[in-house]
SERO-4910 file (N, C-alpha, C, O; in steps of 0.05 Angstrom, whole numbers):
BEGIN
 pado doro    nc1    nc2    nc3   cac1   cac2   cac3    cc1    cc2    cc3    oc1    oc2    oc3
  Met    A    -83   -619     19    -55   -615     23    -43   -639     38    -55   -649     58
  Ala    A    -21   -648     29     -8   -671     43      3   -662     69      9   -639     74
  Ala    A      6   -682     87     14   -676    115     42   -665    116     49   -649    134
  Asp    A     60   -673     97     88   -664     99     91   -635     91    113   -624     94
  Leu    A     70   -621     81     72   -593     74     62   -575     97     67   -551     97
  Gly    A     49   -587    116     38   -571    138     59   -555    153     57   -531    155
  Pro    A     80   -568    164    100   -554    180    115   -531    164    118   -509    174
  Pro    A    123   -537    139    137   -515    124    119   -491    117    127   -468    117
  Leu    A     93   -497    113     74   -476    108     70   -459    133     68   -435    131
  Asp    A     68   -472    155     65   -458    181     90   -441    186     88   -418    195
  Ala    A    113   -451    180    138   -436    183    139   -412    165    149   -391    173
  Trp    A    129   -415    141    128   -393    122    110   -370    132    117   -347    131
  Val    A     86   -378    142     67   -358    153     80   -344    177     77   -319    180
  Ala    A     93   -359    194    106   -347    218    128   -327    209    132   -306    221
  Trp    A    143   -335    188    164   -318    178    153   -292    167    164   -270    171
  Leu    A    131   -294    152    118   -270    141    109   -251    163    112   -227    160
  Ala    A     98   -263    184     88   -246    206    110   -234    222    108   -210    230
  Ser    A    132   -248    227    153   -238    245    175   -223    230    183   -201    239
  Glu    A    184   -234    208    206   -222    193    197   -200    174    209   -179    172
  Arg    A    175   -206    159    165   -188    139    145   -169    151    137   -149    138
  Arg    A    136   -174    175    116   -158    190     91   -153    173     80   -131    172
  Cys    A     81   -174    160     57   -173    145     33   -170    163     32   -181    185
  Ser    A     14   -154    154    -10   -150    170    -28   -175    169    -25   -192    151
  Pro    A    -46   -178    188    -65   -201    186    -80   -202    160    -86   -223    149
  His    A    -88   -178    150   -102   -177    124    -85   -188    102    -95   -203     85
  Thr    A    -59   -181    101    -41   -191     81    -37   -221     84    -37   -236     64
  Leu    A    -34   -231    108    -31   -259    113    -55   -275    103    -52   -296     92
  Asp    A    -79   -264    108   -104   -277     98   -103   -279     68   -110   -300     57
  Ala    A    -95   -257     55    -95   -257     25    -75   -278     15    -81   -292     -4
  Tyr    A    -51   -279     27    -31   -299     19    -41   -327     24    -36   -345      8
  Gly    A    -55   -331     46    -66   -357     52    -86   -366     31    -87   -390     23
  Arg    A   -103   -348     22   -123   -354      2   -109   -361    -25   -118   -380    -39
  Asp    A    -88   -347    -31    -73   -353    -56    -61   -381    -56    -63   -396    -75
  Val    A    -49   -388    -33    -37   -415    -31    -58   -436    -31    -55   -457    -43
  Ala    A    -80   -431    -17   -102   -451    -16   -113   -455    -45   -119   -478    -52
  Asp    A   -115   -434    -60   -125   -437    -88   -106   -453   -104   -114   -470   -120
  Phe    A    -80   -448   -101    -59   -463   -116    -59   -492   -109    -58   -509   -127
  Leu    A    -61   -499    -83    -60   -526    -75    -86   -541    -83    -86   -565    -90
  Ser    A   -108   -526    -83   -134   -539    -91   -133   -546   -121   -143   -567   -129
  Phe    A   -121   -528   -136   -118   -534   -165   -100   -558   -169   -106   -576   -185
  Leu    A    -78   -559   -154    -59   -582   -157    -72   -608   -150    -67   -629   -163
  Ala    A    -90   -608   -130   -103   -632   -122   -120   -644   -145   -120   -668   -149
  Gln    A   -133   -626   -160   -148   -636   -184   -129   -642   -207   -133   -661   -222
  His    A   -110   -624   -211    -92   -627   -234    -75   -652   -232    -69   -665   -253
  Leu    A    -66   -659   -208    -49   -682   -204    -64   -707   -196    -52   -729   -195
  Gly    A    -89   -704   -189   -105   -728   -181   -102   -735   -152   -107   -758   -145
  Gly    A    -93   -716   -135    -89   -722   -107    -75   -699    -93    -64   -682   -107
  Pro    A    -76   -698    -67    -63   -676    -52    -33   -674    -59    -19   -694    -61
  Ala    A    -24   -649    -62      3   -644    -69     21   -647    -44     15   -637    -23
  Asp    A     43   -661    -47     63   -663    -25     89   -651    -34     91   -639    -56
  Arg    A    110   -654    -18    136   -641    -25    147   -652    -51    157   -636    -67
  Ala    A    144   -678    -55    155   -690    -80    140   -678   -104    152   -673   -125
  Ala    A    113   -675   -101     98   -664   -124    106   -636   -130    108   -629   -154
  Leu    A    110   -619   -110    119   -592   -115    146   -591   -128    151   -574   -145
  Lys    A    164   -609   -121    191   -610   -132    190   -617   -162    206   -608   -177
  Asn    A    170   -634   -169    169   -643   -197    151   -627   -215    147   -634   -239
  Leu    A    140   -605   -205    122   -588   -222    138   -576   -245    161   -568   -241
  Arg    A    126   -576   -268    138   -563   -292    126   -536   -296    106   -529   -285
  Ala    A    139   -521   -314    128   -494   -321    100   -497   -332     83   -480   -327
  Ala    A     95   -518   -346     68   -522   -358     47   -526   -336     24   -518   -340
  Asp    A     54   -537   -314     35   -541   -292     28   -514   -280      5   -509   -274
  Phe    A     48   -496   -276     42   -470   -266     25   -454   -285      7   -439   -277
  Arg    A     31   -457   -311     15   -443   -331    -14   -453   -332    -32   -438   -337
  Ala    A    -17   -479   -327    -44   -490   -326    -60   -478   -303    -84   -472   -306
  Trp    A    -47   -473   -281    -60   -459   -258    -69   -431   -266    -91   -422   -260
  Leu    A    -51   -417   -279    -58   -389   -288    -81   -390   -307    -99   -373   -306
  Ala    A    -80   -409   -326   -102   -411   -345   -128   -418   -332   -149   -408   -339
  Ala    A   -127   -435   -311   -152   -442   -296   -163   -418   -283   -188   -414   -282
  Arg    A   -146   -401   -272   -156   -376   -259   -169   -358   -279   -190   -346   -274
  Ala    A   -157   -356   -303   -168   -339   -324   -196   -350   -332   -214   -335   -337
  Gly    A   -197   -377   -334   -222   -389   -341   -244   -385   -321   -268   -386   -328
  Arg    A   -237   -380   -296   -257   -374   -276   -264   -344   -275   -280   -335   -258
  Gly    A   -252   -329   -293   -259   -300   -295   -246   -283   -274   -255   -261   -269
  Leu    A   -224   -293   -261   -210   -277   -241   -195   -255   -255   -184   -259   -277
  Lys    A   -193   -232   -242   -179   -209   -254   -149   -214   -257   -138   -228   -240
  Pro    A   -137   -204   -278   -108   -207   -281    -92   -197   -258    -73   -209   -250
  Ser    A   -101   -175   -245    -87   -164   -222    -87   -183   -199    -68   -186   -185
  Ser    A   -110   -197   -196   -112   -217   -174    -94   -241   -180    -81   -251   -161
  Thr    A    -93   -249   -205    -75   -272   -212    -46   -264   -210    -30   -281   -202
  Ala    A    -39   -240   -217    -12   -231   -214     -3   -231   -185     19   -239   -178
  Arg    A    -21   -222   -168    -14   -222   -139    -11   -251   -129      8   -257   -114
  Ala    A    -29   -269   -138    -28   -297   -129     -2   -310   -139     11   -325   -124
  Leu    A      6   -304   -163     31   -315   -174     55   -305   -158     73   -320   -151
  Ser    A     54   -279   -150     75   -268   -134     77   -282   -106     98   -287    -96
  Thr    A     53   -289    -95     52   -303    -70     65   -331    -73     81   -339    -56
  Ile    A     59   -345    -94     70   -372    -98    100   -371   -104    115   -388    -94
  Arg    A    109   -350   -118    138   -347   -122    152   -343    -95    173   -355    -90
  Gly    A    140   -327    -78    152   -322    -52    152   -347    -35    172   -353    -21
  Leu    A    131   -363    -37    130   -388    -21    152   -407    -31    166   -419    -15
  Phe    A    155   -410    -58    176   -428    -68    204   -419    -62    221   -435    -57
  Arg    A    208   -392    -61    234   -382    -53    240   -389    -24    263   -397    -17
  Phe    A    220   -387     -7    223   -394     21    229   -424     24    247   -432     39
  Leu    A    214   -441     11    218   -469     12    245   -477      2    258   -496     12
  Asp    A    255   -463    -19    281   -469    -29    303   -461    -10    323   -476     -6
  Arg    A    300   -438      3    321   -429     22    322   -448     47    343   -452     58
  Arg    A    299   -459     54    298   -477     77    305   -506     70    306   -523     87
  Gly    A    311   -511     44    318   -537     35    295   -557     35    299   -581     36
  Val    A    271   -547     33    247   -564     33    239   -573      5    235   -596      0
  Val    A    238   -554    -13    231   -560    -41    249   -543    -59    251   -519    -56
  His    A    262   -556    -79    278   -542    -99    264   -546   -125    262   -568   -136
  Asn    A    253   -523   -136    240   -524   -162    243   -497   -175    232   -477   -166
  His    A    258   -496   -197    263   -470   -210    247   -466   -236    251   -447   -251
  Ala    A    227   -484   -240    211   -482   -264    194   -456   -264    188   -445   -285
  Leu    A    188   -447   -239    170   -423   -237    185   -398   -247    172   -378   -254
  Leu    A    211   -399   -249    226   -375   -258    219   -368   -286    221   -345   -294
  Ser    A    211   -388   -303    206   -384   -331    177   -377   -336    169   -373   -359
  Val    A    160   -376   -315    131   -371   -319    126   -341   -316    134   -328   -297
  Arg    A    113   -330   -337    106   -301   -336     77   -298   -327     59   -314   -333
  Gly    A     73   -277   -312     46   -271   -302     30   -257   -323     40   -251   -345
  Pro    A      4   -253   -318    -13   -239   -337     -4   -210   -341      5   -197   -322
  Arg    A     -7   -200   -365      1   -172   -371    -20   -154   -360    -44   -156   -365
  Leu    A    -11   -134   -344    -29   -116   -330    -29    -89   -344     -8    -80   -353
  Pro    A    -52    -77   -346    -53    -49   -357    -39    -30   -338    -41    -33   -313
  Gln    A    -24    -11   -348    -10      8   -332    -29     28   -321    -39     45   -336
  Gly    A    -35     27   -295    -53     46   -283    -40     73   -279    -16     75   -275
  Val    A    -57     93   -280    -48    121   -275    -58    130   -248    -82    128   -243
  Pro    A    -40    140   -231    -50    149   -204    -71    171   -207    -70    187   -226
  Lys    A    -89    172   -188   -110    193   -188   -107    211   -164   -117    204   -142
  Pro    A    -93    233   -167    -90    251   -145   -113    270   -142   -131    271   -159
  Leu    A   -113    285   -120   -132    307   -117   -119    332   -127    -94    334   -129
  Gly    A   -136    352   -134   -125    378   -140   -113    392   -115   -119    383    -93
  Val    A    -98    412   -120    -86    427    -97   -108    437    -79   -106    434    -54
  Asp    A   -129    450    -90   -150    460    -74   -166    439    -60   -175    442    -38
  Glu    A   -170    416    -74   -185    394    -63   -170    383    -38   -182    377    -17
  Ala    A   -144    379    -41   -129    368    -18   -129    388      5   -132    381     28
  Gly    A   -127    414     -1   -128    434     20   -155    435     34   -156    437     58
  Asp    A   -176    433     18   -203    434     30   -207    410     49   -219    412     70
  Ala    A   -197    386     40   -200    362     57   -186    366     84   -197    358    104
  Leu    A   -162    377     84   -147    380    109   -160    402    126   -161    399    150
  Asp    A   -170    424    114   -182    445    129   -209    437    141   -216    447    162
  Thr    A   -223    418    128   -250    411    137   -250    387    156   -270    383    171
  Ala    A   -229    371    156   -227    347    172   -235    351    202   -249    334    213
  Pro    A   -226    373    214   -232    377    243   -263    380    248   -272    374    270
  Asp    A   -278    388    228   -306    393    232   -322    367    233   -346    368    239
  Leu    A   -310    344    227   -325    319    226   -326    305    253   -339    284    255
  Ser    A   -313    316    273   -313    302    299   -322    321    321   -316    345    320
  Asp    A   -337    311    340   -346    326    363   -323    329    383   -324    348    399
  Asp    A   -304    312    383   -281    313    402   -258    329    389   -249    322    367
  Asp    A   -250    350    403   -229    367    392   -204    351    387   -191    356    366
  Trp    A   -196    332    404   -171    318    401   -172    299    377   -152    294    364
  Val    A   -196    288    372   -199    271    348   -196    287    323   -184    277    303
  Gly    A   -207    311    323   -203    328    299   -174    334    295   -165    333    272
  His    A   -159    340    316   -130    344    313   -116    319    303    -98    321    287
  Arg    A   -124    296    312   -112    271    304   -116    267    274    -98    260    260
  Asp    A   -141    271    265   -147    265    237   -131    284    219   -121    276    198
  Val    A   -129    310    227   -114    329    211    -85    321    210    -72    322    189
  Ala    A    -74    311    233    -46    303    234    -40    280    215    -20    280    201
  Val    A    -58    260    216    -54    237    198    -56    245    169    -38    238    153
  Leu    A    -76    260    161    -80    267    133    -58    285    124    -49    284    101
  Thr    A    -48    303    142    -26    320    135     -1    305    130     15    312    113
  Leu    A      4    284    146     28    266    141     26    253    114     46    251    100
  Leu    A      2    244    106     -1    231     80      5    250     57     19    243     38
  Tyr    A     -6    274     60     -3    294     38     23    309     40     36    315     19
  Gly    A     33    315     64     57    330     67     83    315     65    104    326     59
  Cys    A     81    289     71    106    272     70    103    249     50    122    235     45
  Gly    A     80    245     38     76    224     19     76    196     31     84    176     18
  Leu    A     67    194     56     67    167     69     43    150     59     23    161     52
  Arg    A     47    124     60     24    106     58      9    107     84     21    113    105
  Leu    A    -17    101     83    -32    101    108    -21     82    129    -19     89    152
  Gly    A    -13     58    121     -2     39    139     24     49    152     30     43    175
  Glu    A     40     64    136     65     76    147     59     96    169     72     97    189
  Ala    A     39    113    164     32    134    183     21    122    209     29    129    231
  Leu    A      3    102    206     -9     90    229     10     71    243      5     64    266
  Gly    A     31     63    230     51     46    242     72     61    259     88     48    272
  Leu    A     71     88    259     90    103    274     84    100    304     61     98    313
  Asp    A    106     99    320    103     98    349    109    126    360    116    144    346
  Gly    A    104    128    386    108    154    399    136    165    395    139    190    392
  Arg    A    156    149    396    183    158    392    188    169    364    208    183    360
  Asp    A    171    162    345    175    170    318    163    197    311    166    207    289
  Ala    A    149    209    331    135    235    325    155    255    315    177    259    327
  Pro    A    149    267    292    169    286    280    172    312    296    153    327    298
  Asp    A    195    316    307    200    341    321    225    355    309    235    374    321
  Gly    A    233    345    286    255    358    272    248    361    243    225    363    236
  Asp    A    268    362    226    264    368    197    261    342    181    254    344    158
  Thr    A    265    319    193    263    294    178    248    273    195    245    276    219
  Leu    A    238    253    181    224    231    194    233    205    181    234    203    157
  Thr    A    239    185    197    247    159    187    222    141    187    208    138    207
  Val    A    217    130    164    192    114    159    200     86    152    219     81    136
  Thr    A    185     66    162    189     38    154    167     32    134    144     32    141
  Gly    A    175     25    109    156     20     88    154     -9     81    159    -27     97
  Lys    A    147    -14     56    143    -41     46    169    -56     48    191    -45     43
  Gly    A    167    -82     54    191    -99     56    208    -91     80    232    -98     80
  Asn    A    197    -77     99    212    -69    123    235    -51    116    254    -49    131
  Lys    A    233    -37     94    255    -19     85    249      8     97    226     18     98
  Gln    A    270     21    107    268     48    119    277     69     99    295     65     83
  Arg    A    264     92    101    272    116     85    268    140    102    253    140    122
  Thr    A    282    161     95    280    186    110    267    207     92    275    211     69
  Val    A    246    220    103    231    240     88    232    267    102    233    267    127
  Pro    A    233    289     88    233    315    101    205    321    112    185    312    102
  Val    A    206    337    134    180    344    148    176    374    146    192    389    156
  Leu    A    154    382    134    147    410    132    138    420    159    128    404    175
  Pro    A    142    445    165    133    456    190    103    452    195     95    447    218
  Val    A     87    453    174     58    449    178     52    420    187     33    416    201
  Val    A     68    401    178     64    374    186     72    370    215     58    358    231
  Arg    A     96    382    222    105    380    250     86    393    269     81    383    291
  Asp    A     75    416    261     56    431    278     30    415    282     19    415    304
  Ala    A     21    402    260     -4    387    262     -1    363    281    -19    358    297
  Val    A     22    349    280     26    327    298     29    337    327     19    324    345
  Ala    A     43    359    330     47    370    357     20    378    369     16    375    393
  Ala    A      3    390    353    -24    398    363    -40    374    372    -55    375    391
  Tyr    A    -38    352    356    -52    328    364    -41    316    390    -57    309    407
  Arg    A    -15    315    392     -3    303    417    -11    319    441    -15    308    463
  Ala    A    -12    346    438    -19    362    461    -49    359    469    -55    362    492
  Ala    A    -66    353    449    -94    351    455   -103    323    463   -124    319    475
  Cys    A    -87    303    456    -95    275    460    -97    269    490    -79    274    505
  Pro    A   -120    257    499   -124    251    527   -109    226    535   -107    221    559
  His    A   -100    210    517    -86    185    524    -56    190    526    -45    207    511
  Arg    A    -43    175    543    -14    177    546     -1    163    522     -5    139    517
  Leu    A     15    178    507     28    167    484     56    158    491     74    175    493
  Glu    A     60    132    496     86    122    504    105    120    480     96    117    457
  Pro    A    131    122    485    150    121    463    149     95    447    152     95    423
  Asp    A    143     73    461    141     47    447    113     39    441    108     16    433
  Gly    A     94     58    444     66     53    437     58     68    412     74     83    402
  Pro    A     34     64    402     25     78    378     24    108    381     17    119    402
  Leu    A     32    122    360     31    151    359      2    159    355     -8    178    369
  Phe    A    -12    147    336    -40    153    331    -58    132    343    -56    109    336
  Val    A    -76    141    360    -93    123    375   -122    128    370   -130    150    361
  Gly    A   -139    107    375   -167    109    373   -180    119    399   -166    127    417
  Ala    A   -206    117    400   -220    128    423   -213    115    449   -213    128    470
  Arg    A   -205     89    448   -198     74    472   -168     73    477   -159     60    496
  Gly    A   -153     86    461   -124     87    465   -108     67    450    -83     67    452
  Gly    A   -120     49    435   -106     29    419    -97     42    393   -106     64    386
  Arg    A    -80     27    379    -70     38    353    -93     44    334   -111     27    331
  Leu    A    -93     66    321   -115     75    304   -117     56    280    -98     48    267
  His    A   -143     48    274   -148     29    253   -151     44    226   -163     65    225
  Pro    A   -140     32    204   -142     46    178   -170     53    170   -175     73    157
  Arg    A   -189     35    178   -217     41    170   -227     67    181   -244     79    168
  Ile    A   -218     76    203   -227    102    214   -218    124    196   -234    142    190
  Val    A   -193    124    187   -184    144    169   -197    143    142   -204    163    130
  Gln    A   -202    118    132   -216    115    107   -244    126    109   -255    137     90
  Gly    A   -257    121    132   -284    131    137   -284    162    137   -303    174    127
  Arg    A   -264    174    148   -262    204    148   -261    214    120   -275    234    113
  Met    A   -245    202    103   -243    211     75   -270    206     61   -278    222     44
  Gln    A   -284    185     67   -310    180     55   -329    203     63   -344    212     46
  Asp    A   -328    211     88   -346    232     97   -338    259     83   -355    275     76
  Leu    A   -312    263     79   -303    288     66   -312    288     37   -319    309     25
  Arg    A   -312    264     24   -321    263     -3   -350    273     -5   -357    288    -23
  Ala    A   -367    263     13   -395    270     13   -399    300     19   -416    313      7
  Leu    A   -384    310     39   -387    337     48   -377    357     27   -390    378     23
  Leu    A   -355    351     15   -341    371     -3   -346    365    -32   -338    381    -50
  Gly    A   -360    343    -38   -364    336    -66   -339    328    -80   -335    333   -104
  Leu    A   -321    315    -65   -295    306    -77   -300    282    -95   -321    268    -92
  Pro    A   -282    276   -114   -285    253   -132   -284    227   -116   -275    226    -94
  Ala    A   -294    205   -129   -294    179   -116   -267    169   -109   -265    152    -91
  His    A   -247    178   -123   -219    168   -117   -206    183    -94   -183    179    -88
  Ala    A   -221    201    -81   -210    216    -58   -209    197    -33   -227    197    -17
  Thr    A   -187    182    -32   -182    164    -10   -157    173      4   -143    191     -5
  Pro    A   -150    161     27   -124    168     40   -101    164     21    -82    180     21
  His    A   -101    143      5    -78    139    -14    -77    160    -35    -55    165    -46
  Ala    A   -100    172    -42   -100    194    -62    -83    217    -52    -73    233    -68
  Leu    A    -82    221    -25    -65    243    -15    -36    238    -20    -20    256    -25
  Arg    A    -28    213    -19      0    205    -26      5    210    -55     26    221    -63
  His    A    -14    203    -72    -12    209   -101    -10    239   -105      5    248   -122
  Ser    A    -26    254    -90    -26    283    -93      2    295    -85     12    313    -98
  Phe    A     13    284    -64     40    293    -56     60    290    -79     74    309    -85
  Ala    A     60    267    -92     79    263   -114     72    280   -138     90    292   -150
  Thr    A     47    281   -145     39    296   -169     45    326   -166     55    338   -184
  His    A     38    336   -143     42    365   -139     71    373   -137     79    394   -145
  Leu    A     87    354   -126    116    359   -126    127    359   -155    143    377   -162
  Leu    A    118    340   -171    128    338   -198    119    363   -214    135    374   -230
  Ala    A     94    372   -210     84    395   -224    100    421   -216    102    440   -232
  Gly    A    110    421   -191    125    443   -182    155    442   -189    171    459   -180
  Gly    A    162    423   -205    190    421   -214    207    401   -199    231    402   -201
  Gly    A    195    384   -183    209    364   -167    223    344   -185    213    337   -206
  Asp    A    247    335   -176    263    315   -191    250    288   -188    242    280   -166
  Leu    A    248    273   -210    235    247   -209    250    228   -191    237    212   -177
  Arg    A    276    228   -191    292    210   -175    288    216   -145    286    198   -128
  Ala    A    286    242   -139    282    250   -111    254    241   -102    251    232    -79
  Ile    A    235    244   -119    207    236   -112    206    206   -108    192    196    -90
  Gln    A    221    191   -124    223    162   -121    233    155    -93    222    138    -80
  Glu    A    254    169    -84    264    164    -57    245    171    -35    242    156    -16
  Leu    A    231    193    -39    212    202    -19    188    183    -16    178    179      6
  Leu    A    180    172    -38    157    153    -38    165    125    -29    148    109    -21
  Gly    A    191    119    -31    200     92    -24    195     72    -46    191     48    -41
  His    A    195     81    -71    191     62    -94    217     48   -100    238     61   -102
  Ala    A    215     22   -104    239      7   -110    248     12   -139    272     11   -145
  Ser    A    228     17   -157    234     21   -185    226     49   -194    205     59   -186
  Leu    A    243     62   -210    236     88   -221    211     87   -239    196    106   -241
  Ser    A    207     64   -252    184     62   -270    158     65   -255    139     75   -267
  Thr    A    157     57   -230    133     61   -213    128     92   -210    105    101   -212
  Thr    A    149    107   -204    147    135   -200    140    149   -226    126    170   -226
  Gln    A    149    139   -249    144    151   -275    115    153   -282    107    168   -300
  Arg    A     99    137   -269     70    139   -274     59    167   -269     39    175   -281
  Tyr    A     72    181   -251     63    208   -244     68    228   -266     55    249   -267
  Thr    A     87    222   -284     91    240   -306     67    240   -325     61    260   -338
  Ala    A     54    216   -327     30    214   -344      8    231   -333     -7    244   -348
  Val    A      6    232   -306    -15    249   -294     -9    278   -299    -28    293   -306
  Asp    A     16    286   -296     23    314   -300     19    323   -329      9    345   -334
  Thr    A     26    305   -348     22    310   -376     -8    313   -383    -16    331   -398
  Ala    A    -24    295   -372    -53    295   -377    -65    321   -366    -82    333   -379
  Arg    A    -55    331   -343    -66    356   -332    -58    379   -349    -73    398   -353
  Leu    A    -33    378   -360    -23    400   -377    -40    402   -402    -47    424   -411
  Val    A    -47    378   -414    -63    378   -438    -91    389   -432   -103    403   -448
  Glu    A   -102    382   -409   -128    392   -400   -128    422   -398   -147    435   -407
  Val    A   -107    433   -386   -106    462   -383   -103    475   -410   -115    496   -416
  Tyr    A    -87    463   -427    -83    474   -455   -110    474   -470   -116    494   -482
  Asp    A   -125    452   -469   -150    451   -483   -170    472   -473   -186    481   -488
  Gly    A   -168    478   -447   -187    497   -437   -178    526   -440   -195    544   -436
  Ala    A   -152    531   -446   -142    558   -445   -134    568   -473   -138    592   -479
  His    A   -124    551   -490   -114    560   -516   -138    568   -534   -157    554   -536
  Pro    A   -135    592   -547   -157    601   -564   -164    582   -586   -188    578   -592
  Arg    A   -144    569   -598   -150    550   -620   -163    525   -610   -179    512   -623
  Ala    A   -156    517   -584   -167    493   -573   -197    498   -566   -213    479   -569
  Arg    A   -203    523   -558   -231    528   -551   -248    529   -576   -273    525   -575
  Gly    A   -237    535   -598   -250    534   -624   -274    553   -625   -288    554   -645
***
């Protein structure tokens, strides 16, 4: 990398951390994507890329990078994410007046297969919540785990959204304001069972939960790490014989799928999940249809043959 790119790249990383509130894990992933792109350009252009080089890149140059990634056997999903990272970087550089290059606008990413969410069944989700307290020797930890998992299933939160809640955010009413992707806020309804689970955890927690501190804490009182919750779901999979896709995020999928199966409006579910596009939420209709066909095949006399 040329020396004149160092300061704007540092400014971009600082902006991602402060304005976009990206996690360290996300920042590392973005850094790897940019490093891969600049490494390719160094070979492709015959030397380290500088501001002038980035300004003069053509659509063919970006496509050559995508082709090189495909030639290395990288997954389309990985390349799509990397392309999104580079698009974001160029938008930042353009807004700051560092590099103006609109060739990237005409470059299409790899076509990705449309994935179908994998929810848990109603009984499976219920068993996970009922059994979670049994995995810990500390009563308050059991209450904490139930509160987190109930938020995921009862409100459709992402794990990062739940663990990002502060003490002042604890649901004590009928709604909860959540900060999701892109620092966008949304309001979700809170079921009494969710409110009660969080209240039970707060009453049992031995640590002082400050309004501006984390709502969910670990053994030492710091903000609870996602790996702890993921580990709990892993233990529940082994104990209850749940499917391999039984992860914390599967509880969010279950929230949406079970609402849809119960007659929930697709637009309302989109708002509750915080999806920017309705097409993302529409994936859950495929799950519901697949389950309907499965029930039909198992129940209809002609299907049983």
